[in-house]
N, C-alpha and C positions, 0 to 999 in steps of 0.2 A: 309444589304442581298442583296438589288437592285444591289450593285456593283459586290457583289461575283457571283450573277445571271448573270451579263453582262461578266465577266471576263471568265466564264466556258461557255457560247456561243461562245465567241470570240475564246477559245482553241479547242471547238469542230470544229469550221467553219474551224480551221488550219489544221486538220489533213486531210492528202492528203489521198483519197480514190480512190480505182478501181472499176467503174461500171462493173457489171457483169452480163453477157447474159446468159439466161436458154439455156439449152442443149436440145435437144428433149427426152434425156431420163428423164429431171427434167420435161419438160412439160407432159411426159405421167406420171409422178407419181412414177418412178420406180428407180432411181438412188443408193438407198441402200438398194434395196432387194437383198439378198444374192443368192438365186436361180435365179434370173435374170442376174446377174453377172456371176454366175458360167457358166449358158448356154452360156453367150456371149464368156467365157474363152474358153469353151470347141470347139465351133467354130473356134476361130484364132488359139488355141492351137495345132489343127490339120493339119498339112503340107497339106495334100491333098485336103483340101476344096477349095472351089470356090472363097475365097478369095484373091487368087493369090498370097500372100505374105510368101508362103510356111513355113519356119521354122523359120521366123522373130519372134514371140512371143514366142514361145518355147525356142528358143536359148535365148532370151533377160531375161526370167524366168531361166533357169538352170545354165548359165554361172555365175550365181551370187552364185551359190554352188558350181558348179563343174567346174572350168577352163577348164579342160581335156576334156569335153563333147565333144561329136561330135556325129553326128546321122548317122546312119545305110543307106548304099547305097540307098536302096530303101523304099520311102516314103510310099508306098503301105503297109508296114508291119506294121505302127504305129497305134496304135488303141488308141480311146479316150472314154473313160466311164463317165457318170454322177451317183452320187447316188449310188456308187458301194458297193453292201451288202459285209459288212465284216464278220469274221469269227465269232463275237458274235451278228450278225444280226441287226448291227448300219449301218450307211450310210456315206461313204465317198465322198465326194462332187466331186471329180474328182480322175480318176486313169488312166495312161498314160503309154501303153504299147510299149518298142520298142524292137529290136532286143538284146541291150545291156543292158536296164534300164527298172526299174518298178519304178513310180514317183507315189507316192501318194499328194494329196494337199487338204488340209482343209482349206476352206475360210471362212474368218471372216472379215464381215463388220464393224459393229458394238459390236457385242454379246460377251460376255465373254466367255474364252477358257474353256467351260466346259464338252467337247468332251474327251471321251475314247482313247488317244493317243497311248495309249499302244494296244490296240486291232488293232487301225490304223495300227500300225507299223508292228504287228504279219503278219496282213494280207498282207500288201506289199509285205513283205518278201515271205510270203506263194506264191507268183506270180514270185521268183527269180529264176526258173529253168533255165536251160540252160545257167548257168554263169552270168545271169541278176544283176547287180548292182542296191542296192534299193536307193530312194531319196524320204524322208519324207519332205513337206514344210508345215508350216502354211503361209498363204499369208492374210496380214492382211492391213488395213488402216494405222494405226501407229506402230510403234514399240513396242511390248507387253513389258511391264516392270515390271509390278507385280511379288514379290517373286514367287509366284504361280504358274504363267504361265510359268516363266523363267524356273522353276525347273521342271515342266511337259515336257516341249519343251525339255530340256537337258536330262533328264531322258528317254527319248523315241527316241532318236537321231533323232528330228524334227531340222530343221532349220527355223527360222522365217525369212520371206522376205517381204517386203511392195510393195505397188503398187508402190510408188513413186520410187524406185530403178528399177524394171521392166520397167514402162514407161520411165524412163530415157534411158534405153538400146532401147527401141523402137524406141525413137525419135532419137537415134544417129545412127541407122541402116536402118531407113526406107527408106533412099535416093536410097539404092542399089536396091528395089523392086517397085521403082514407075513405071517403064517401062513395067513390067510385072504382075501387079496386077490389079484388079478391082477396078475403082476410088469409086464407090459407097461404097465398103465396107473398103474402106479407111477412107471416111468420117465416115461411122458407128465406126468404130475403134476409130478415131480423137474425136466423139462426147462423145464416152465411157470413153476416157481417161480424157477428160475435166470434166464430170460428177462426176468421181473419186475424180479429184482434187478438184472441188468446194466443196466436202464433207470434205476435208481437208485442209480448207485456210491457208496457213503458210507466206503469204507476209506480208512484214512490215507495209504496210497502215492497216490489219486487228490486228497486234501485237500493234501497237499505239492506235487504236480505242479501242480496249479491256483493254490496259491498263490504257486508260481515263475513261472509265466505271468503273474499279475496284477502281481505286485513287478517284473517284469524285461520288461513289454510293450513300452518303447521300445527297448529294446537287441536285444530278441529281433526285432523289426521292421528295425531297422537291419541286424543279421546276416541276416536274409533277404533284405534287397534287395540285400546286398552280394553273397549266395550266388547271387540269380538273375542279378545282372550278369555273374558269374564263369560260369554256364553258357553264357549267352548268348555270351560271348566264345568259349568252347570251340565252341559251334554255330558261329561263323561261320567256323571252321577247315573245317569240311565245304564251303561253299562255295569256300573259297581252294584246298581238294584236289579239287573239282570243276574248276575253272579249271586248274590245275596238269596234271590229267589230260587235258582238252581240248586244252591247248596242247603237248602232248608229241606231238612229230613223228610218233615210230612206235609210239605208242598205238594198239591193238588198238580197233577199233569194236564195242561190244555190239549187240545185237539192240534194245536199249534203255538207255538211261543217265538217271536221273532222279533228283530229291531228293524222299524221302518225308519229311513234316514230321507228327510225332505230337503229343501234348500234352507231353510231356516229352522227346524226343528228335527227333533230326534225322540221317537215314540217307543215304549216296550208296549207289543201288541200281544194279547192272548186272545186265540180265536177258539170258539165253541159253536158245537150243533146240536140242537134241544129238538129232542122229538123227532130226529131224523130228518127235520125240514127247515126249522129256525136257526139263522145264522147269526150270532152275536158276536162281539167282540167287546174285549176291556182294552182300552188306551191309557197307559201311564206316562204323563209327558211332563217336561218342566222347562220353564222359560224365566224369565227375570220378574215375573208376577208369582211365582211359586210352583208347586207342584198341583197337578190335577189327576185322578183316577176317574176316569169316564165310562160307562156302560152304554153302549148303543147295538143297534140293529144294523146288518150290512145291507137290508133291503127294505122296502115300505111294509111288506108282508111281514119280516122279522121284527121291525120297530114297533108295528101293532102289537103282536106276541107281547112283545117285552113291556111295553108300558101299560096295556090294557089286561095282561094274564099275568105275566111272570111278577111283574113287581107289586101287583096287588095280592098276592100270596102273602098272607100274613107270617109265613114261617121264611119268607126270603130276605127282605131287607131286614137289618137292626132297628129300624125306625119306620114310621109312617110314610108312604110313598109321598104324602102332600109336602112332606117336610124337606125333599130334595130341591135343589135348583134344577131346572130341566128346560132343555131345549129340544133340540134334535137328539140332544143327549142327556143322560142324566150323570150330574156329577155326583160321585158317591163318596168323594173326600177332597179337600183341598191340604195342603200344609206349605208353609213356607219354607222358601229357599234352604235355610239353615238348619231345617229339621235334619234329626239322624235316620241315616238312610234305614237301619233297622226299624223306626216306627213306621216309615212308608211301605216297608216290606211285609211286615206285619197285617197292617191294614189291607193291603193289596192281595195277601194270602188269604186273610179273612173273606174277601168277597169271592175270590177263586175257589176257597170252599164253599161257600154258598152255592154257588154256580153248578159245583159238582154234585152237592146233597139236592139241589132242586131236580137234577138231570136224571139221580136215580131214583126219586120218588116218581117222577112222572113215566120213567120207563117200567118203573115196578106196577105202576098203575094201567100202563098201556099193555101189560104181559111182554114186555121187552126183553 
C-alpha cells in the first residue's frame, strides 16, 4: 500500500497546473450572480454608454446569430432594458430595442432553464413594430445540451449562445476600440471576462487533474483518511504536553493555561499580563512540519513592548534577540514531530519560567 501511495503522489505532482489569480469580481464575491452579470452586460451592450467601446460587445453577441446584423446609423436610438416586464408579468433579463431589431436575452449562469420562453418570445415579438426583426437569445456559461432545454429553446425560436463565443469575438475585435475607449472600463470588462472564464475552466491542466481525481478517487480517499488519522495523533501530543506541564512540580503558573481548538490545529496556550497592562501569550503547537513554541502580544501595544523592551532585556532570552525567527510572533523553539514530549515540556517550562522571573523583576522595580 505504501508503494501505491508513493506512486499516486508522484503522478499528482507530475500534473501541470496553472496558478489562477483572483479577479476583482471574485474577491467581491459576485462572479456567479446572474443579476450582477446582467447589470454589467446592460452597461456594455449599450453603445452610447461612457465605456467608449461603442458597439463592440453588442456586435460580438449578435453576429453569432445574424451575420447580416448591422446597426442603425444613430446609436442614440438604441435602448437597453433590464428585467423587462413581459406579457405574462414575468421578467426578461435584457431587452434591446434598435431601429431594425428587438433583442431579448435570458442570462443563465448556473441555473436550470425553467423560464417561460414562450412568454419571452411573445413579448419580444410584440415589440417588433415598424418592421423590426426579433432575436431571442439564451446566453449561458456552457452550451445547454439536455433534451428538455434544447426542445424548449428550439420550440420558442431562441438561440443558445455561450459567454465563451461572445468573449472570443470581443477579444478579436477590441483592438480597433482601444484608442477611443476609457481604459478603466476596458479593465472592468477584462475583469468580467476573466471572472466568467474562471467559472468555466476548460484548460488541459484542469481536465488532467479532474481525470486524475476520478481515476484514483478510492486510493485518494484512503490516503486522506490516513493523513487525518496522522494529524489526530499529532494533536493528541498537545494534550500529553498539557498533562506533562501540569504535573511538573516546579512549573510556573500562567495567568491562564488552556487549549485552543481550531478547525485544523490544536494549541496549548499560556496567557500572561506584564506590568498590569501588557498582554502576552505563549502558543505551543504541532503540525506535520513539527513543533513550534511562539511568543507574541495580544495587541499592538503589547507586541511593541515584548519585542522592543522585554526581548531586549539581556536577562530574558537565552540567546540574543536577533538570533530568533520573527514575524508577528517570535519563534522561541522548533522541534521535529518525533521529539520526546519531555524535551518540549522542558523547553516550554524554561520560557514560562523566564516570563515569571521577568514579571517579578519588573514588579519589584515598579514597587508592585
